[in-house]
Backbone as JSON Lines, residues from 0, in Angstrom:
{"i":0,"aa":"M","n":[-12.97,-2.95,0.71],"ca":[-12.51,-3.0,2.15],"c":[-12.44,-1.37,2.38]}
{"i":1,"aa":"I","n":[-12.26,-0.31,1.14],"ca":[-12.34,0.9,1.4],"c":[-13.65,1.29,2.15]}
{"i":2,"aa":"K","n":[-14.94,0.45,1.42],"ca":[-15.9,1.19,2.04],"c":[-16.4,0.53,3.46]}
{"i":3,"aa":"V","n":[-16.23,-0.47,3.57],"ca":[-15.89,-1.11,5.08],"c":[-15.19,0.03,6.04]}
{"i":4,"aa":"L","n":[-14.04,0.07,6.03],"ca":[-12.94,0.47,6.8],"c":[-13.72,2.09,6.81]}
{"i":5,"aa":"S","n":[-14.22,2.74,5.57],"ca":[-14.78,3.78,5.88],"c":[-16.15,3.74,6.88]}
{"i":6,"aa":"R","n":[-17.07,2.85,6.71],"ca":[-18.67,3.21,7.01],"c":[-18.08,2.56,8.24]}
{"i":7,"aa":"D","n":[-17.78,1.34,9.07],"ca":[-17.24,0.82,10.39],"c":[-16.52,1.63,11.23]}
{"i":8,"aa":"F","n":[-15.63,2.15,10.65],"ca":[-14.23,2.5,11.54],"c":[-14.24,3.95,11.33]}
{"i":9,"aa":"G","n":[-14.84,4.72,10.47],"ca":[-14.71,6.28,9.93],"c":[-13.25,6.66,9.67]}
{"i":10,"aa":"I","n":[-12.6,5.6,8.63],"ca":[-11.34,6.11,8.24],"c":[-11.69,6.6,6.89]}
{"i":11,"aa":"E","n":[-11.31,8.13,6.83],"ca":[-11.5,8.72,5.92],"c":[-10.59,8.9,4.5]}
{"i":12,"aa":"R","n":[-9.08,8.38,4.87],"ca":[-8.32,8.75,3.84],"c":[-7.49,7.41,3.53]}
{"i":13,"aa":"F","n":[-7.39,7.1,2.95],"ca":[-6.62,5.81,1.87],"c":[-5.09,5.99,1.28]}
{"i":14,"aa":"R","n":[-3.94,5.44,1.38],"ca":[-2.95,5.1,0.22],"c":[-3.42,4.08,-0.41]}
{"i":15,"aa":"V","n":[-3.45,4.32,-1.65],"ca":[-3.24,2.67,-2.8],"c":[-2.37,2.6,-3.31]}
{"i":16,"aa":"V","n":[-2.29,1.14,-3.16],"ca":[-0.8,0.84,-4.25],"c":[-1.43,0.28,-4.73]}
{"i":17,"aa":"A","n":[-1.31,0.03,-6.34],"ca":[-1.6,-0.51,-7.61],"c":[-0.63,-2.13,-7.52]}
{"i":18,"aa":"N","n":[-1.28,-3.18,-7.14],"ca":[-0.04,-4.82,-7.45],"c":[-0.68,-5.63,-8.33]}
{"i":19,"aa":"M","n":[0.55,-5.67,-8.96],"ca":[0.47,-6.49,-9.65],"c":[0.01,-6.34,-11.61]}
{"i":20,"aa":"V","n":[1.0,-4.98,-11.36],"ca":[0.49,-4.14,-13.07],"c":[1.43,-4.29,-14.08]}
{"i":21,"aa":"R","n":[0.76,-4.22,-15.42],"ca":[2.09,-4.21,-16.23],"c":[3.11,-3.29,-16.3]}
{"i":22,"aa":"N","n":[2.39,-1.84,-15.62],"ca":[3.37,-0.67,-15.79],"c":[3.53,0.39,-14.57]}
{"i":23,"aa":"D","n":[3.95,1.43,-14.75],"ca":[3.01,2.43,-13.67],"c":[1.84,3.08,-14.26]}
{"i":24,"aa":"M","n":[1.8,3.11,-15.52],"ca":[1.02,3.97,-16.41],"c":[-0.63,2.97,-16.27]}
{"i":25,"aa":"H","n":[-0.18,1.82,-16.07],"ca":[-1.6,0.82,-16.21],"c":[-2.13,1.07,-14.29]}
{"i":26,"aa":"G","n":[-0.94,1.26,-13.39],"ca":[-1.22,1.32,-11.91],"c":[-1.88,2.93,-12.14]}
{"i":27,"aa":"K","n":[-1.72,4.13,-12.72],"ca":[-2.2,4.86,-12.5],"c":[-3.84,4.79,-12.81]}
{"i":28,"aa":"R","n":[-4.24,4.24,-13.85],"ca":[-5.44,4.47,-14.91],"c":[-6.48,3.19,-13.7]}
{"i":29,"aa":"L","n":[-5.75,2.32,-13.29],"ca":[-6.09,1.51,-12.28],"c":[-6.65,2.56,-10.76]}
{"i":30,"aa":"F","n":[-5.73,2.83,-10.82],"ca":[-5.92,4.04,-9.47],"c":[-7.21,5.12,-10.16]}
{"i":31,"aa":"E","n":[-7.03,5.86,-10.63],"ca":[-8.06,6.72,-11.0],"c":[-9.81,6.21,-11.43]}
{"i":32,"aa":"N","n":[-9.66,4.59,-11.47],"ca":[-11.12,3.58,-11.8],"c":[-11.35,3.75,-10.64]}
{"i":33,"aa":"I","n":[-10.61,2.77,-9.58],"ca":[-10.78,2.99,-8.14],"c":[-11.48,4.52,-7.74]}
{"i":34,"aa":"L","n":[-10.87,5.68,-7.92],"ca":[-10.91,7.26,-7.3],"c":[-12.42,7.49,-7.51]}
{"i":35,"aa":"R","n":[-12.88,7.23,-9.17],"ca":[-13.73,7.68,-9.72],"c":[-15.08,7.1,-8.95]}
{"i":36,"aa":"V","n":[-15.06,5.51,-8.71],"ca":[-15.97,4.77,-7.96],"c":[-16.46,5.44,-6.24]}
{"i":37,"aa":"T","n":[-14.91,5.83,-5.87],"ca":[-15.18,5.88,-4.45],"c":[-15.97,7.86,-4.44]}
{"i":38,"aa":"D","n":[-15.34,8.43,-5.59],"ca":[-15.9,9.71,-5.48],"c":[-17.27,10.2,-5.22]}
{"i":39,"aa":"R","n":[-17.63,8.86,-6.13],"ca":[-19.33,9.29,-6.69],"c":[-20.11,8.41,-5.2]}
{"i":40,"aa":"F","n":[-19.45,7.77,-4.61],"ca":[-20.21,6.9,-3.69],"c":[-19.73,7.34,-2.25]}
{"i":41,"aa":"L","n":[-18.61,7.02,-1.99],"ca":[-18.24,7.38,-0.53],"c":[-17.31,8.97,-0.43]}
{"i":42,"aa":"K","n":[-17.24,9.05,0.85],"ca":[-16.71,10.51,1.28],"c":[-15.25,9.91,2.05]}
{"i":43,"aa":"V","n":[-14.27,9.56,1.27],"ca":[-12.98,9.28,1.32],"c":[-12.17,10.12,0.47]}
{"i":44,"aa":"V","n":[-10.9,10.17,1.15],"ca":[-9.86,10.54,0.21],"c":[-8.69,9.7,-0.16]}
{"i":45,"aa":"L","n":[-8.66,9.71,-1.42],"ca":[-7.62,8.53,-2.14],"c":[-6.38,8.96,-2.17]}
{"i":46,"aa":"D","n":[-5.27,8.3,-2.15],"ca":[-3.73,9.15,-2.47],"c":[-3.06,7.74,-2.74]}
{"i":47,"aa":"Y","n":[-2.63,8.04,-4.63],"ca":[-1.91,7.26,-5.11],"c":[-0.34,7.2,-4.72]}
{"i":48,"aa":"A","n":[-0.08,5.63,-4.48],"ca":[0.75,5.38,-3.15],"c":[2.14,5.15,-4.23]}
{"i":49,"aa":"G","n":[1.75,4.5,-5.43],"ca":[2.68,3.77,-6.45],"c":[2.06,2.19,-7.05]}
{"i":50,"aa":"A","n":[2.91,1.64,-7.58],"ca":[2.5,0.81,-7.87],"c":[3.61,-0.71,-8.08]}
{"i":51,"aa":"I","n":[3.27,-1.98,-7.79],"ca":[3.91,-2.65,-8.15],"c":[3.83,-3.19,-9.3]}
{"i":52,"aa":"P","n":[4.59,-3.63,-10.33],"ca":[4.84,-4.45,-11.29],"c":[4.54,-5.77,-11.32]}
{"i":53,"aa":"D","n":[3.96,-6.66,-12.38],"ca":[3.9,-7.85,-12.26],"c":[5.32,-8.49,-13.31]}
{"i":54,"aa":"D","n":[6.02,-9.09,-12.12],"ca":[7.0,-9.82,-12.96],"c":[7.25,-11.48,-12.98]}
{"i":55,"aa":"E","n":[7.81,-11.81,-13.39],"ca":[8.54,-13.37,-12.93],"c":[8.55,-13.9,-11.9]}
{"i":56,"aa":"F","n":[9.71,-12.8,-11.32],"ca":[10.12,-12.69,-10.26],"c":[9.61,-12.79,-8.68]}
{"i":57,"aa":"L","n":[8.4,-11.87,-9.2],"ca":[7.45,-11.84,-8.23],"c":[6.6,-13.29,-7.86]}
{"i":58,"aa":"K","n":[5.95,-13.48,-9.18],"ca":[5.13,-14.93,-9.33],"c":[5.99,-16.37,-8.9]}
{"i":59,"aa":"R","n":[6.99,-16.32,-9.09],"ca":[8.33,-17.1,-8.13],"c":[8.45,-17.22,-6.85]}
{"i":60,"aa":"A","n":[8.33,-15.71,-6.4],"ca":[8.22,-15.58,-4.52],"c":[7.02,-16.2,-4.44]}
{"i":61,"aa":"I","n":[5.96,-15.87,-4.7],"ca":[4.6,-16.01,-4.14],"c":[4.48,-17.55,-4.19]}
{"i":62,"aa":"R","n":[4.96,-18.66,-5.11],"ca":[5.18,-19.95,-5.29],"c":[5.92,-20.0,-3.64]}
{"i":63,"aa":"R","n":[6.91,-19.78,-3.77],"ca":[8.09,-20.23,-2.6],"c":[7.5,-19.51,-1.01]}
{"i":64,"aa":"Q","n":[6.52,-18.69,-1.32],"ca":[5.43,-18.13,0.15],"c":[7.07,-17.34,0.9]}
{"i":65,"aa":"S","n":[7.75,-16.4,0.1],"ca":[8.63,-15.97,0.09],"c":[8.29,-14.45,0.05]}
{"i":66,"aa":"A","n":[8.96,-13.32,0.35],"ca":[8.82,-12.11,0.01],"c":[10.13,-11.88,-1.12]}
{"i":67,"aa":"V","n":[9.65,-11.13,-2.18],"ca":[10.2,-10.68,-3.21],"c":[11.37,-10.1,-3.11]}
{"i":68,"aa":"V","n":[11.49,-9.48,-2.02],"ca":[12.79,-8.21,-1.96],"c":[13.85,-9.22,-1.37]}
{"i":69,"aa":"D","n":[13.53,-10.42,-0.52],"ca":[14.26,-11.09,-0.25],"c":[15.1,-12.55,-1.2]}
{"i":70,"aa":"V","n":[14.28,-12.7,-1.87],"ca":[14.59,-13.9,-2.86],"c":[15.15,-13.4,-4.3]}
{"i":71,"aa":"F","n":[14.86,-12.41,-4.72],"ca":[15.3,-11.69,-5.77],"c":[15.18,-9.83,-5.67]}
{"i":72,"aa":"P","n":[16.31,-9.6,-4.96],"ca":[16.08,-8.14,-4.69],"c":[16.67,-7.45,-5.93]}
{"i":73,"aa":"G","n":[17.27,-7.96,-6.68],"ca":[17.02,-7.02,-8.2],"c":[16.2,-7.12,-9.03]}
{"i":74,"aa":"A","n":[15.01,-7.93,-8.58],"ca":[13.71,-7.67,-9.72],"c":[12.86,-6.67,-9.61]}
{"i":75,"aa":"R","n":[12.57,-6.0,-10.62],"ca":[11.62,-4.91,-10.63],"c":[10.76,-4.87,-9.91]}
{"i":76,"aa":"S","n":[9.65,-5.73,-9.36],"ca":[8.94,-5.8,-8.34],"c":[9.82,-5.28,-6.94]}
{"i":77,"aa":"S","n":[10.98,-6.09,-6.57],"ca":[12.15,-5.73,-5.72],"c":[12.02,-4.04,-5.35]}
{"i":78,"aa":"R","n":[12.51,-3.95,-6.52],"ca":[12.96,-2.1,-6.09],"c":[11.33,-1.39,-6.28]}
{"i":79,"aa":"A","n":[10.09,-1.8,-6.69],"ca":[9.08,-1.14,-6.09],"c":[8.94,-1.19,-5.14]}
{"i":80,"aa":"F","n":[8.74,-2.54,-4.81],"ca":[8.74,-2.3,-2.88],"c":[9.63,-1.55,-2.15]}
{"i":81,"aa":"Q","n":[10.61,-1.29,-2.77],"ca":[11.52,-0.69,-1.97],"c":[11.43,0.59,-1.99]}
{"i":82,"aa":"L","n":[10.92,1.28,-3.28],"ca":[10.86,2.7,-3.12],"c":[9.34,2.77,-2.65]}
{"i":83,"aa":"L","n":[8.68,2.08,-2.72],"ca":[7.07,2.31,-1.71],"c":[7.96,2.21,-0.22]}
{"i":84,"aa":"A","n":[8.47,1.3,0.49],"ca":[9.13,1.65,1.42],"c":[9.74,2.56,2.01]}
{"i":85,"aa":"D","n":[10.6,3.09,0.76],"ca":[11.59,4.92,1.01],"c":[10.43,5.8,1.12]}
{"i":86,"aa":"T","n":[9.46,5.64,0.83],"ca":[8.57,6.7,0.46],"c":[7.32,6.69,1.63]}
{"i":87,"aa":"A","n":[7.05,5.47,1.83],"ca":[6.22,5.48,3.28],"c":[6.81,5.69,4.84]}
{"i":88,"aa":"N","n":[8.33,5.6,4.29],"ca":[9.16,5.68,5.38],"c":[9.1,7.5,6.05]}
{"i":89,"aa":"A","n":[8.55,8.48,4.86],"ca":[8.92,9.54,4.84],"c":[7.22,10.38,5.29]}
{"i":90,"aa":"W","n":[6.29,9.03,5.11],"ca":[4.6,9.63,5.43],"c":[4.97,10.0,6.59]}
{"i":91,"aa":"V","n":[3.84,11.15,6.82],"ca":[3.74,11.82,8.21],"c":[2.43,11.16,8.89]}
{"i":92,"aa":"S","n":[2.75,10.39,10.06],"ca":[2.06,9.99,10.59],"c":[0.86,10.85,11.29]}
{"i":93,"aa":"E","n":[-0.77,11.07,11.02],"ca":[-1.73,11.82,11.34],"c":[-2.1,11.29,12.35]}
{"i":94,"aa":"P","n":[-2.0,11.75,13.8],"ca":[-2.79,11.37,14.89],"c":[-4.44,11.09,14.83]}
{"i":95,"aa":"S","n":[-4.83,10.12,15.16],"ca":[-6.16,9.87,15.12],"c":[-6.73,9.21,16.54]}
{"i":96,"aa":"G","n":[-8.63,9.45,16.74],"ca":[-8.99,9.07,17.73],"c":[-9.73,8.3,17.38]}
{"i":97,"aa":"Q","n":[-9.64,7.41,15.84],"ca":[-10.47,6.88,15.84],"c":[-10.68,5.09,16.44]}
{"i":98,"aa":"G","n":[-9.8,4.78,17.04],"ca":[-10.32,3.77,18.16],"c":[-8.99,2.58,17.32]}
{"i":99,"aa":"H","n":[-9.55,1.6,17.6],"ca":[-9.14,0.29,17.74],"c":[-8.17,-0.08,16.64]}
{"i":100,"aa":"L","n":[-8.72,-0.37,15.3],"ca":[-8.33,-0.21,14.1],"c":[-7.31,0.78,13.84]}
{"i":101,"aa":"A","n":[-7.63,1.85,13.71],"ca":[-6.42,3.0,13.55],"c":[-5.44,2.28,14.12]}
{"i":102,"aa":"F","n":[-5.41,2.67,15.63],"ca":[-4.23,2.15,16.95],"c":[-3.6,0.87,16.33]}
{"i":103,"aa":"F","n":[-4.0,-0.2,16.33],"ca":[-3.41,-0.85,15.75],"c":[-2.73,-1.0,14.56]}
{"i":104,"aa":"S","n":[-3.12,-0.25,13.56],"ca":[-2.29,-0.2,12.07],"c":[-1.16,0.83,12.37]}
{"i":105,"aa":"E","n":[-1.14,2.15,13.39],"ca":[-0.57,2.86,13.12],"c":[0.49,2.26,14.34]}
{"i":106,"aa":"R","n":[0.5,1.16,15.23],"ca":[1.21,0.26,15.72],"c":[2.27,-0.82,15.48]}
{"i":107,"aa":"Q","n":[1.05,-1.11,14.44],"ca":[2.08,-1.8,13.3],"c":[3.13,-1.37,12.62]}
{"i":108,"aa":"V","n":[2.87,-0.09,11.94],"ca":[3.71,0.82,11.25],"c":[4.91,1.11,12.32]}
{"i":109,"aa":"T","n":[4.69,1.54,13.29],"ca":[5.75,1.68,14.2],"c":[6.51,0.75,14.51]}
{"i":110,"aa":"V","n":[6.06,-0.45,14.99],"ca":[7.03,-1.31,15.74],"c":[7.7,-2.13,14.07]}
{"i":111,"aa":"G","n":[7.36,-1.8,13.41],"ca":[8.11,-2.48,12.0],"c":[8.86,-1.5,11.62]}
{"i":112,"aa":"K","n":[8.74,-0.14,11.79],"ca":[10.04,0.97,11.43],"c":[11.32,0.49,12.56]}
{"i":113,"aa":"L","n":[10.63,0.25,13.83],"ca":[11.58,0.28,14.84],"c":[12.35,-1.43,14.82]}
{"i":114,"aa":"V","n":[12.16,-2.21,14.41],"ca":[12.48,-3.49,13.81],"c":[13.88,-3.61,12.95]}
{"i":115,"aa":"S","n":[13.23,-2.76,11.43],"ca":[13.91,-2.57,10.42],"c":[15.01,-1.58,10.74]}
{"i":116,"aa":"D","n":[14.85,-0.75,11.89],"ca":[16.2,0.55,12.08],"c":[17.46,-0.4,13.05]}
{"i":117,"aa":"T","n":[17.17,-1.86,13.5],"ca":[17.56,-2.4,14.32],"c":[18.59,-3.04,13.84]}
């Protein structure tokens, strides 16, 4: 995905979330592996955004086709998603002239923030 977005849409910076990992250290190791590959083959910048731990509540929510934060708000994975959301709210959006995909992504973040503020 990083290669396609970089090559086809000129996106150069990515925030990576390690999903369904044993713990934060496992997430960081996974990120470092991806970083080694991208540093070698792509001209992109990756930032580690955090990790979502794999827990039984996350698996149950997936089977129910529901958001884990809605059905199991106290689960480790729910707390990690909340932390990620809080962190993402503080990210500074960089204006870009990269075209349709970047505009679409920026618009979705803006709309999502407006909806959550109401």
